[in-house]
C-alpha atoms as one frame of an Amber mdcrd trajectory, in Angstrom:
protein
   0.425  -0.577  -0.189   1.644   2.982  -1.337   0.939   6.214   1.272   1.069
   8.164  -1.575  -1.631  10.936  -1.859  -3.559  10.659  -5.413  -3.253  14.360
  -6.223   0.125  16.052  -6.852   2.591  17.561  -4.410   1.985  21.804  -4.629
   1.690  24.375  -2.383  -2.198  24.215  -2.275  -3.343  22.521   1.574  -4.027
  18.262   0.013  -5.986  17.483   2.772  -8.988  19.516   1.280  -8.591  17.076
  -1.783 -10.991  14.597  -0.060 -13.306  16.650   0.480 -13.586  18.557  -2.549
 -13.016  14.823  -3.682 -16.276  13.360  -1.362 -18.445  16.448  -2.160 -18.440
  16.221  -5.657 -19.357  12.465  -5.625 -22.137  12.813  -3.607 -23.529  15.299
  -6.058 -23.451  13.995  -8.759 -22.750  16.108 -12.316 -21.028  19.385 -12.265
 -19.330  21.370  -9.932 -19.816  20.933  -6.189 -19.107  24.270  -6.056 -20.944
  25.643  -7.804 -24.242  23.859  -6.676 -23.327  24.433  -3.493 -21.759  28.366
  -4.293 -24.510  30.122  -3.996 -25.907  28.266  -0.569 -22.855  29.632   0.002
 -23.262  33.534  -0.782 -26.769  33.918   0.934 -25.390  32.984   3.835 -21.769
  35.381   3.849 -23.891  37.741   2.874 -26.295  37.481   5.395 -23.180  37.048
   8.438 -21.930  40.725   6.266 -25.046  42.319   7.260 -25.484  41.248  11.145
 -22.572  40.600  13.580 -20.995  38.082  14.342 -21.821  35.400  17.093 -20.863
  36.071  20.212 -17.895  35.248  21.963 -16.661  34.803  25.129 -13.493  37.262
  26.127 -11.119  34.197  26.209 -11.859  32.909  22.576 -11.244  36.093  21.144
  -8.183  35.992  22.350  -7.040  32.580  20.908  -8.762  33.854  17.290  -6.688
  36.949  17.402  -3.525  35.115  18.820  -3.708  32.434  16.084  -4.695  35.133
  13.823  -1.018  36.089  14.608   0.347  32.388  14.293  -0.810  31.741  10.990
   0.713  35.922  10.177   4.274  34.828  11.573   3.865  31.202   9.797   2.698
  32.185   6.465   5.725  32.453   3.439   7.570  35.933   3.388   6.790  36.048
  -0.516   3.166  36.183  -0.118   3.239  38.458   3.476   5.576  40.839   2.501
   4.334  42.710  -0.040   0.490  42.870   1.202   2.795  44.117   4.580   4.457
  46.849   2.677   1.051  48.526   1.137  -1.805  47.630   4.359   1.033  47.239
   7.086   1.632  44.316   9.889  -1.489  45.367  11.831  -3.705  45.836   8.977
  -2.676  42.373   7.761  -3.223  40.876  10.912  -6.963  42.229  11.255  -7.987
  40.819   8.014  -6.530  37.063   8.974  -8.636  37.960  11.901 -11.742  38.634
  10.960 -10.948  36.034   7.902 -10.862  33.359  11.043 -14.116  34.625  12.309
 -15.913  33.554   9.790 -14.313  30.152   9.611 -15.922  29.773  12.737 -19.104
  31.753  12.323 -19.654  29.026   9.198 -19.021  25.668  11.416 -21.383  27.225
  14.227 -23.788  27.553  10.872 -23.062  24.075   9.865 -23.649  22.693  13.404
 -27.004  24.916  13.978 -28.153  22.779  10.977 -28.657  26.270   9.109 -26.555
  25.256   5.818 -28.684  21.865   5.971 -29.361  22.951   1.960 -25.982  21.419
   1.379
C-alpha cells in the first residue's frame, strides 16, 4: 500500500482534496462548488449584514493569537508585499476576520443553518 497522495504535490493544502472529491462524488453531475456556492453566498451575505456570533473573551483572544500565528507562519514572499501596502496590523486584523468567518460558518453548520448543502 502506497503512502502517496492521489493528488499531485503543490503548495495547496492537500488535505482539502479528499473533501472536494467526496463532495463531487455525492453531488453527481456538475461542479460541487457550482451547486453549493449560491447557498454559501446567501449565508455569507447575511453574516456580513449582521454581527458575528457572540464569543467569550477567551475565544476572541484565542482567535487573535491564532491570527498572529498564521501571519508569522505565512510565506514571506506572500506576506511582505501585502505588509508594504497595508501594514502588519491591518493584515493581522484581516486574517482574524477570516478566522471569525470560519468560526461563524462552523457554528452555522452545527446549528443546521446550512442543511441545504
